[in-house]
C-alpha positions as CSV (number, residue, x, y, z in Angstrom):
1,M,78.0,103.7,98.4
2,T,80.1,104.9,100.6
3,A,82.8,103.9,102.6
4,D,82.1,104.1,106.7
5,T,85.2,103.2,107.1
6,A,84.0,101.3,111.0
7,L,81.5,98.9,109.1
8,V,83.8,98.2,107.0
9,E,86.6,97.1,109.9
10,T,83.7,95.6,112.0
11,T,82.4,93.8,109.0
12,L,86.3,92.4,108.0
13,L,86.9,91.4,111.8
14,R,83.7,89.6,112.0
15,L,84.0,87.7,108.7
16,L,86.8,86.9,110.0
17,D,86.1,85.6,112.9
18,A,83.7,83.6,111.9
19,L,86.9,81.7,109.6
20,P,88.1,78.2,110.6
21,P,91.7,78.3,112.1
22,G,93.9,79.1,109.0
23,K,91.7,80.3,106.5
24,S,90.8,83.5,105.1
25,I,88.9,85.7,103.4
26,D,89.2,87.5,100.1
27,P,88.8,91.2,100.4
28,T,85.2,90.9,97.7
29,E,83.8,88.5,100.3
30,I,83.5,91.7,103.0
31,A,82.8,93.8,99.8
32,R,79.7,92.2,99.1
33,A,78.7,91.3,102.8
34,I,78.5,94.8,103.0
35,A,77.4,95.9,99.6
36,G,75.2,93.6,98.3
37,T,75.5,91.4,95.2
38,D,75.3,94.2,93.0
39,E,79.4,94.3,91.2
40,K,79.0,98.0,90.4
41,Q,78.3,98.5,94.2
42,W,80.8,96.5,96.5
43,R,83.5,97.4,93.6
44,L,83.0,101.1,95.4
45,L,84.2,99.4,98.8
46,M,87.7,97.7,97.6
47,M,90.0,100.7,97.7
48,P,88.6,101.5,101.6
49,I,88.8,97.8,102.2
50,R,92.1,97.7,101.2
51,N,93.1,100.2,103.3
52,A,91.3,98.5,106.5
53,A,93.2,96.0,105.7
54,I,96.7,97.8,105.4
55,R,95.8,100.0,109.6
56,L,94.5,97.1,111.2
57,A,97.1,95.2,109.7
58,G,99.9,97.3,111.0
59,D,97.4,97.5,114.5
60,G,98.9,93.4,114.7
61,K,95.0,92.2,113.7
62,V,95.6,90.5,110.8
63,A,97.7,89.9,108.2
64,I,97.6,91.0,104.8
65,L,98.3,87.3,102.9
66,R,99.9,86.8,99.1
67,K,99.9,83.4,97.4
68,G,99.0,81.9,101.6
69,R,102.2,83.8,103.0
70,P,102.5,87.3,105.4
71,V,103.6,90.2,103.1
72,D,104.4,93.6,104.9
73,P,101.5,95.9,105.1
74,Q,103.1,98.6,103.7
75,D,104.4,97.3,101.0
76,F,102.2,94.5,98.7
77,K,100.8,94.5,95.3
78,G,98.0,93.0,93.6
79,V,95.9,90.3,94.2
80,Y,95.5,89.4,98.4
81,R,93.5,87.9,101.2
82,I,93.0,88.8,105.1
83,G,93.6,86.0,107.3
84,R,94.2,86.1,111.6
85,A,97.2,87.8,113.0
86,E,98.8,85.5,114.9
87,A,99.3,83.5,110.8
88,A,101.6,86.3,110.3
C-alpha cells in the first residue's frame, strides 16, 4: 500500500476530531482506518503517519504526546500518541 500524504493527514485529523476532549489517538488506529486489519498492510503506513504527525504538529494542528505529555515533534523517540494541539 502506498501512502497518500493527503489521505493520511485527513484521516488523522478526522479521527482526532471524533474523540472527546482530552483524548488522544494511537497511530496504529490511523493505519488501520486506512489499510484495514491486515497487519502487513497497515504497518507500511506507520512511518508516513509519523511524518504526517510531525508535520501537523509543526503547523500547530496536533500535539505529539509521550506518556500523556507533549514533546518536541522534531526530537522524540519511541511510542507516541497524537492529541489536539490545545493539549500542548
